[in-house]
C-alpha positions, 0 to 999 in steps of 0.5 A, a space after each residue: 500500500 505504501 509503495 502504491 500510494 507513492 507511485 501508482 504508475 508501477 506495473 505489477 511486475 515492478 511492484 512485485 520486485 519491490 515488495 518481494 512477491 509475485 506479479 499475480 499476487 500483487 495484481 489480486 491484492 490491488 484489485 481486491 483493494 479496489 473492490 473493497 473501496 480502499 483504493 478509490 482513485 488513481 491520481 496524478 500529481 501535476 507540477 504547475 511550474 512545468 505547465 507554466 501556471 501558478 496555483 491560486 487559492 481563495 479562502 472566504 470566511 463568513 462570520 455568524 452576524 447573529 452571534 457576533 457582537 462587535 461591542 465586545 471587540 472594543 470601542 465604536 471608534 476602534 471598530 470603525 477604524 478596523 473596518 476602514 483598514 479592512 477595506 484598505 487591505 482589500 477585505 471586500 474582495 472575495 477573490 483578493 488573490 487576483 489583486 494580490 497577483 498584481 502586487 507579486 508582479 510589481 515586486 518581482 519585475 517592476 522594482 525599477 519603477 520605484 523611480 516614480 516615487 523619487 520623482 514624486 519626492 522631487 516634485 514635493 521638494 520643488 513646491 514645498 516652500 511655494 507660498 500658497 501651498 501646504 503639502 499633506 502629508 509632508 513626507 512623500 512615500 508613494 508616487 502621489 503628491 497631495 497639497 492644499 491650495 491656500 490662496 484666497 481668491 484662487 479656486 482649484 478649478 481656475 488653478 488647474 485650468 491655468 496649469 493645463 494652459 502650461 501643459 501640466 494636467 493635475 486634477 481633483 474632484 473637490 475644492 481645496 486639495 490637489 493630487 498629483 500622480 507621477 507615472 512612468 512617462 514623466 521625466 525629470 524635465 517634466 517634474 521641473 516644468 510642472 514645478 515651475 508652472 505651479 510656482 509661476 501661477 501662484 506668484 502671478 496671482 495676487 491674493 484677494 482679501 475676503 475671499 472664501 476658500 474651502 479645505 476639503 479632501 480630494 479623492 481622484 485625479 490624473 497628473 500628466 505632463 505633456 512634452 
């Protein structure tokens, strides 16, 4: 049984030589085990790497909501924070393995693309001390640069329109905070051009007293410098 379990491709003659019996005796024994339901299937193990394929396993765990009392997990603000991090980490995706596969590809084949992070840091440094701009956060760890537009009388849409006239595209959904995303087609020269355009607009726009500005967060934009 142990020999057959490890390799079921052995002929009865080869099996007989290993166990020290005759081929006929081994054949009768194996056939009896099949009839008795001891051997239920002949299974072939396939090497996924040899086929050029990978194995993805998706596990879904559902909790009994009727028995789960979130109040026992901690204060309300703690539970809400845990729920937020769950969404940030892809907890709403039932097939998160497909999302994780993109991260594996990025770590294995796209490490050189981290230069985008360096260029985002370069853009942040070039506009950090420009009057009317406040970086949030001040430390840039990704390829995105967020900054608050704090210039009375200059709306976000007007600011973005003036940037577009200078060949720089930065967008936002809401008034007050702008997000610039650096991608692989943006060069160091494009970063210089974007920073110069931002600086020139804010220096050319005199602040108007009494204007009202809104400081709310933006959710989405696309940043691209045309060459």
